[in-house]
N, C-alpha and C positions, 0 to 999 in steps of 0.2 A: 507292710508285711509283718513287722514286729507287733504292731497294734492288733492285727488279726490273730496272731499267735497267742498274745496275751488274753484276748477275748475268748479264744477257744479253750485256753487253760482255765480261765475263770468258769466257763460253762461246764467243763469237765469236773472241776472242784465241787460245784454245786450238786453233782450227781454222786459224789462219794458218800459212803456211810458216815454217820455222825462221829463215831469214834475216830475214824481216820481224819476227818476235818479238824476235830479238837486236837488230836495228837500233832498234826502238821503245824497248826497255829502255835501251839506251845513250843515246838522245836524251833520254829522260825524266831519267835520272841526271845527264846533263850540264846539262840545264835547271835541275835542282834545285841542283846545285853552283854554277852560274853565278849563280843567283838569290841564294844565300846570300852569295857573294862580293860581289855588287852591293849587297847590303843592309848588310853588315858590314865589307867590306874598306876599304882606304885609298882616298883620292880618286883616286889614279893607276890603281887597278884597277877602279873602279866603271863607268866608261864602257865599256871592253872587255868586262867581265863582263856588263853589261846587253845589249850587242850579242850576246854569245855566248848568253845566255839566250834572247833573242828568236829567234836562229837555230836553237837547239835545239828550241824550241817549234814553229817552222815545220816543221822536219824531222820531228818527232814526228807532226804533223798529216798531212804527206804520206805518211809510212809507215803511219799509221792508215788512210788512204783506200786505199792500195795493199793493205794486208792484208785489207781488207774488199771488195776488188774483185769477189770471186766470191760474196759474201754477198747473199742476198735475204731480204726480210721473210717471215714466215710467211704473210701474206696473199698475196704474190706466188707463193709456193710452192704454196699451196692453189689459187690461181687457175689456175696452169699445169696442175695435176692435174685440175681441173674441166674445163678446155677439152679436155684429152686424154681425158676420159671416165673417169678413174680416181677415182671418187667416194669410194671407201673411203679412199684416200690423202688426199684433201682433208679428209674428216671427221677422220681421225687427226691431221692437222696442226692443225685449228681446234678440235677437241673439247676438248683439254686447256686451251686458252686460255679457252674458254667456261666450263668447270668452275671455273677459277681467277678468273672474273669479270674477265678481262683483255682481252676482245674488244670492239672498238668496233663501231659500227653496220655498217660495211662487212664486217667479219669475220662478224658475226652474220647479215647478209644472205646472204653467200656460203655460210655453214654451213647456213642455212635452205634455200637453193636446192639445196645438195648433198643434204640429207636428202630433199627432194622427189624428186630424181632417183633416189634409192634406194628410193622407194616409202614412205617413213616420213612420211606426211602430217601426222599429229598432232604429231609432234616438229618437223616443219618449221614448222607454224603457230605453235607455241609460241615457237620461236627467232626467227622473223620478227616476232612480236608484240613481243618484247624489243627488236629492232632499231628498231621503230617507236616504242617508248617513248623511245628515245634521239633519234631523228630522225623525228618524226611526219609531217613534210611533205616528206621527201626521196623523189624518184621511185624511187630504187634499191630500198629495202625495200618501198615500196608496190607496185612491179611484181612483185617476188618473192612478196609476200603475196597479190596477186591471182592469180598463177599457181597457188599452192597451193590457194587457195579454189576456183578453177575445177576443179582436179584432184579436189577433194573433192566436187564437184557443188553447191557453194554459189554459184550463178550470180549472184544479185542482189548478194551481198556482193562478189563478184569484180568486177562492173561498177563498183561504188562505188570500189574500190581502183584500178582502171585509170583511171577518170575523174580521180581525185585525182592519180595519177601524171602523167598528161598535163597537168593544170593546174599542176603544179609542175615543169615543164621536162622531162618524159619525152620520149624520142625518138618520132617519129611512128610507128615500127614497132609501138609498143604499141597503136596503133589496131586492128591485126589482132586482138590478144587481146581488146580491148574488143568488137569486132564479133562475135567468136566467142562471148564470154560473153553478149552480148545475144541472139544467135541461140539459144543453149542455154537461155536464160531465157524463150524464147517471144516475145521482142520483135523479131520478124523485120523489121518495117517500119523499126525504128530501126537494125537491123544492116546492112541492104542498102546504104544510101549510104556507110556507113563502110567496108565491105568493098570496095565499088566504088572508093572513093577510094584506099585503101591498096594495092590489088591491083598496080598498076604499080610499086610500090616494093619488091616482094617477089621480084624476079627472082633475087637472090642467095640466097634461102631457098626452095628448091624445095618443101619440105614445107609451108611456110605458104602459098605461092602455090597449091599443089594444094588445100589445105583451103578457102581463100578462094573459089577457082573452084568447088569442089564445093558449098559452102554457097550460093553465088549460084545455081548450077544447081538445087539443091533448092528454092530460093525462087522458081523460075520466071524467073530472070534469065540468059539466054544458054544456050549449048550445054553439053553434058557435057564434063568435062575430057578431053583426048586421052589415048590409051594411053601415049604417051611421058611425059606429065606424071604420070600415075598411077604408072608404073613408077619414076620418078625420086624421087617423094616419099612413096610409100605405106609404106615400111618404118618411117619415123619414127613414123607414127601407129599402125602395128601394134604397135610396141614400147611405145608409150604405153598402148594399149588393154590390153596384157598387164600392164604395170606397175601400172596403176590399175584392174585388173579388179574389185576389191572395191567400187568406187564407181560411182555412177550415171553419172558422166562416162566411166569406163572402159567401161561397158556400151554407152553410146551410140557411143563411138569404135569399138568392135568392130563394131557394126551398120554404121557408115559404111565401115569397111574392107571388110566383106563386100560391100557394094553397089559399092564401087569395083572389087573383084575381079571382080564380075559384069560390069562395064563392059568388062573386058579380054577376056571370052569371046566 
């Protein structure tokens, strides 16, 4: 672990600007010289040498932080790529860390979620299972695991994962996924109150609000979603239907998308 950190520090140092590299080296050298003088010099030199050593160390720390001002962790880099929809880049960042067994549960969860977004469901499930081995009760990997199980058509198992995520501090928006998983599992009576409760909190996520509205309508609760709502959110579900076309979930989504398109006619 120490060797890996030293190697990462050296690799970061090589990416600093030249002035920061030179300044850091000078500060370290001065700190070493001052330390030697403070330890072995005459009494008259020890006090100023000690002060000089402390000042050099502080200067080295400041330069170190300045040199790393543009550096971000691999997790942050992958997270930014994921948010931007560049899943291949996110995988390429986290994949080597996974192979080197250097990924923590957050990296494993993000990698598992990335693989799911690439349609690699078996690989996603395997990586997320490893994340849960490290943090079995953390809502973050539990939620990702549930999403992958749902995408595979493993509805009962997905329900269990979502329920556990919520009981371990997961955000209330996960209730939508729980409601959908219950609906897909045929437990419509259990799904309805959950979808009704979470519906009002989905205004910023038009695709989820559309599906919640649609599922409630299909359950006999309320009117059909409006044309504007369908147009705003249907593309997300169409893409998912295509991405998971080989699973029962993808097939059902495709049927839902076709019915929503008929509502537009």
